[in-house]
N, C-alpha and C positions, 0 to 999 in steps of 0.2 A: 198623356200623363208624363210628368217629368221623370226622368230615370231615377231610380232609387239610389240615394247616396248613403253609402256604409257609414255607420256611426263611428266616432273616434275609437270606441271600445273594440268594434269589429276589426277596424284597420289595425289595432295594436295586436289583436288576436292572429291575424295573418302574419304580422311581423314576428310574433312569437313562434308560429309554425316554421318560419324561415330559419330563425335562430336555432330551433331544435334539430332542423336538417343539418345545419353547419356544425352543430355539437356532436352529431351523430357520427362518431369515428370508431374504429375497431383497432385491435392490437394484434401483433404477430410475434412468434418467437424469432428472435434475430440476435446474433452475436453482438454484444456491446460491452466492451471491457469495462468502461466506466460505471455502467449500471450494474454490471456483475460484482464489481468491487463494492459498490454501495450496498448492495443487497447482502452480500457476504459480511460486511462490517455491521450492518443492522442485525443480522442473524446471530453475531458474536455479542450482541448487546453492548456495543461500544459507542459512545457518542461520535457522530460524524459531523464534520463542517464542511459544506460545499462551497468552494471559492469560484467565482465567475462574474463576467461583466453583466451589467444590467440587461435584462431581456433574453438571456442565453437559455432560459428554460428550466432554472433550478426549482422554482415553485411548481412547475407543471411536472417535472420529474418526481417530486415528492408526492404530489397528488396521485400520479400513476402508480407509484410504489405502494402508497397506503391501499389503494384499490386492489393491487395485485396480491398483497399480502393479507387482505381481508382485515385490515386494522383501521379503526376509526381515527380520522385525522384532526388534530387540534393544532391551529395555527395561532402563534403568539408573536406579534411584531415587537421585538425586544426594545426598539428604540423609542417607543411611545410609552413605555412603562416606567414607573418609578421603582427604585431599590425595593421599597416595602411591599411591591407586588410580587417579588420573588422570595423575600426574606419573611413575609407575613406582617399583617397589620395587627398592632396591639389592640386587644379588646379587654376593657377593664370590667370586671365582674363585681359580685357583691362584696368580696372580701380579698382584694388584691394583696393585702399584707399576709394573709394566711394561704391563699391558693395561687398567688403570683397572677401574672398578666400573660394570658395565652396569646400566641400569634396566630391570627386567623388567616388561612390560605385563600387565594382567589377562587372564584367559582370554576374556572376551567380546571384548575387542579382537583377540585372536589369531583367533577365530572369524570376525570380520568381515574380517579381512585374508585369511584362506584362502578365504572365499566371495568375495571380490572386489566384493561389492555388498550393499546392504542399507539399512535405515532405523534409524538409531540415535536412540532415544528417550530424552531426558534429562528424566525426571519429578521433580516436586516441586522445581523449581529454587530457588523463593523460600524453601524451608526449608533450604537448604544454607548452613552458616556461611561467613564471609568467606574462611577458609583454603581451603575447598573451591572457592568461586568462583574464588579466585585460581588454583587449579590447573587449572580448566576453561578458562582463557583460551587456553592453547596448544592444547588439543584443538579448541575451537571455531574458532579462527583458523587454526592451521597443520595441524590434524587429526592431531596427534602425541600418542602415549600412550607414555610411555618411550621405547624405541628404535624403536618401530613407527610407521609413517605409514599412516593409513587410505587405502584406494585411492579413485580418483575416483568409483567406482560407489557410495560410501557417501554418504547424505544425513543431515543432522543437524536433528531437531526436538526442541524442549524444551517444556515446559509448566510453569506456575507459578500459584499462586493469589495473589490480592492480599494484601498484608500483613495487613490487617484480618481476613481469613478464613483465613489459613494458620496452621497449628499451629507456634507458636514461629518465626514468619516474620521474614525478614530483607529489608531493601530490597536490590535487586540493585546490585552494584557498577557504577559507570559504566563502566570498562573492558569489562566482561563485557556489559553492556546494549547497548553500541554495537556489538557484534558480531552482533546479531540483527535480523531483521525481526520487529516486534512485531504481532501480530494479536489483537484483542480477540474472544474466543470467546464467542458468545451463542447462546441456544436459540430456535428457531422453533417455536412451539406446534404449528402444523399439521404440521411435519416430525416432531416428537416423537411426536404422535398417530399419524400414519401409519406411523412406524417401530415403535411399539408394537404396531401392527396386523400387522407382519410385513414391511413394506417400507421400506427406508431409501434415501436418495439415495446414489449411488456417485460417487466421484472419477473424473475423466477426464483424462488427460494431455493438456495443451494441443496443439493441431495447429499447429505452426510451418510457416508457408508459406516454402519454400525461396526463392521469387522475391522475398520481401520482407525477406530477412536483412540484406543490405547496406543497404538503405534504412532499416530499424529501427535498426541501429547508428548511422548518420549522423543520423537524427532524434533519437535518444537523446542523443548527444553534443552535438548543437547545442542541444537543449532545456536541458540541465543548465548547459552552459558560458555560454550566453547569459543564463540566469537568474542565475548567480553572478556574472557581470560586472556585471550591474545591481544586484545585492544582495551585495556582498563581505562585509558583516558576518555573513552566514549561512553563510559557508564553514565556520566552526567557532563554535559557540555552546553552551558547556556551561550547562545550566540551573542556577539558583541553589538551588533546593529539592532536598532529598534524595530525595523520591519521584519527582520528574520526572527526576532523573538516572539512576534506574533504569528508565527508559523510552526511547522513541525520541528522539534529538536530533541536530542536524546537526554532522557532522564530515566531513573528506576521505574517511574510510572508509565513512560512511553515504551520502554523496553517490555514491560509486562503486557501491555496492549499488543505490541509486536509479536510476543510469544503466542498470545491467544489467536492472533490472526494467521500466523503460520500453521497452527494446529488446524483452524477451521479450513484454510485453503488446502491442506494436505488431506484432511478427511473428505473433502468435497472434490478433489482431483481438479482444482482450478489451474488456470494456465499461468505461465510465468509472467505474462503481462499483468494479469490481474494481481498477482502476489507483489509485483514490482510497485504497482500503484499504492498498494495498502502499506507496505513496508516504508517506502519513501514518505508516504503521507503521515507517518507516525513518528519516525525519528529523523526525517530530514534526507535530502538527496545523497550527501556524502556518506554518512553512517549506513543509510539504506542500501546503497549500491555495494559498499564494502561487505555487508552481510549477505546480499544476494550472491556476490562472487564466492563467499565462504560456503554458502549452501551448495553451490556447484561442486565444490572440492570435498564435500563431506562423504561422498559414496565413491571417491576415487580409490583404485586399488592400492593395497599396501605395498610400499617399495620392497619390503623384505620379501614378500610373497613373490613378487615379480623377479627378484634376483634369485629366488630358489628354484624357479622353473621358467626361465625366459622363453623356451620354445613354445609354451602354451599360454603365453601371456595375452591377455585381452586388453588392448589399449582403447581409450576413448576415441570416438569418431571426431568430436569437436577439436579443432586445432589448438585452441587456447588450453583446453583440458588435458590434451596429450602433451602439450609443452610443459604443463605443471607437473604431470606424472613423471616425465623424463628427468626434469629438474629435481624432483624429489629422489629419484633413483640415484643420481649423481651425488646428491647431498648425503644420502645414506652410505654410499661408498667412501666419501670423503670422511664420514664420521667414524668407519671401521674399515680402512684400506687394507684388502687382502687380494691376492692374485686372482682367486677364484671369483670373487665379487666383482672385481675389475673386468675380467673376461665376460661375466654374466651381463654387465651393464652394456658392453659393446654389442653383445648379441641382441639386447633388447633395442638398441639403437638401430641395428641392422633390421630388426622386425618393424620397427616404426617406419623406416624407409620403404620396405616392401608392401606395407599395408596402407600407407597415406602419403600426404605430402612430405617430400624430404627436407623442406626448409626448417621444419621444427626440431631437427637433430643438430643443427649447426652449433648453436650455443652449448648445449649439454655435451656435444662431442669435443668441443673445443676445451671446455672445463675438465671432462674426463681425462684428456690427454695430459693435462698438467698434473694429474695424480699418479702417473706411471712412476714405478721405482725403477732403478738402473738394472736390476736382475730380472725384470719382468719382460718376457718376450711380447712382441706386438702380435695380436690375435689376427688371424686371416680374415676375420669378419670386417676389419677396417677397410679392406679393398672395396666392399659394397658401398661404403660411405663416401668414397673418393669423389664420385661425380657430385654429390650434393654439396661437399666442401668446396669443390672447384667452382661450382656455380655461384656459391656464396661470395667467393673471393673476386670473381669477375664483377658481380653487382657491386662489392665495395670499391673495386678500382673504377667502375663507371661513375659511381656516385661521387668519388674524389675528383675524377677528371671533369665532371660537370660542374662542380664546386669552384674548380680553378680556371674553368673556361678553356681547358685543352682537351 
């Protein structure tokens, strides 16, 4: 008898079994800064835009995020829709003159409203023409599609390719760009290799400490308001270049998002790297880095308290923060020059030499020396600074000699 030949349906069934085995992957808790930043922004209910080259894994990350957060995923390819798909289609009723013409929402919006929760994924945003981007403004900001309003349980995440790698790509319009937290999505070769082996990292919803909520809000408000008081030009700064306008830039809207993200990151105890991604992705690299530097200085000791008791002064471990404290102490003496305060400042510089690297005292010591009055005796503590000052002079002379070739 001839051997039995499997039917085409049976062969496809075996192929299906093989595909099922290939899709059978698992996840593991693994530190992932960009995934944590994405999850925190989603928890803060802020629209997020993932930027990355094609094939980098943006869609896969969103699918995995929806599964981890137990949110039904709704994917909408922005570039293949018309503006009316987001603003609503007019439906003429029996009495348009008396009742008006309602704007009917698309079916996916109706499903989200019925579910009451979900993750709305707007893919290929950079290939959506300007008219579609304009229609998306209301959806992203007000969460309205036609006559429907998305419920609070719906989160919005979008993805885009840079214009150079997008098919018929457009720059994102400034009004739309300013409504998102922008995250640059990159790949980690180690994560990819482990994932292809069957184990991917999974997203974890941040654990917000209930005891820290009020303090986190107070800290975030103080941080942003203090920074913008010192840097008022950064309250609103529209970039000059078209490409930069399609990314993160500072405005009252984006500063409000930044405030929310600082509060969430503080309540969750997130790392500095996660906060950096979020802040720079909201107001841009320049303003974001300035704000982060300002955050570092918010908890620095009061110069007046240090001058009042230099023997018990606790100075920061980090060199840049220690330098900032010593500079602030010298500035306080300059503002109110008195012999006792001048002596206390020298005592603080000596303590800094005893408890850390001596190079941070060179600049404040040089400045402090210029504040001496003729009738002020030189304190004995200066002798402890002499080695550091001499080392600095030698370094300066070596740099000059190297520059002149001698």
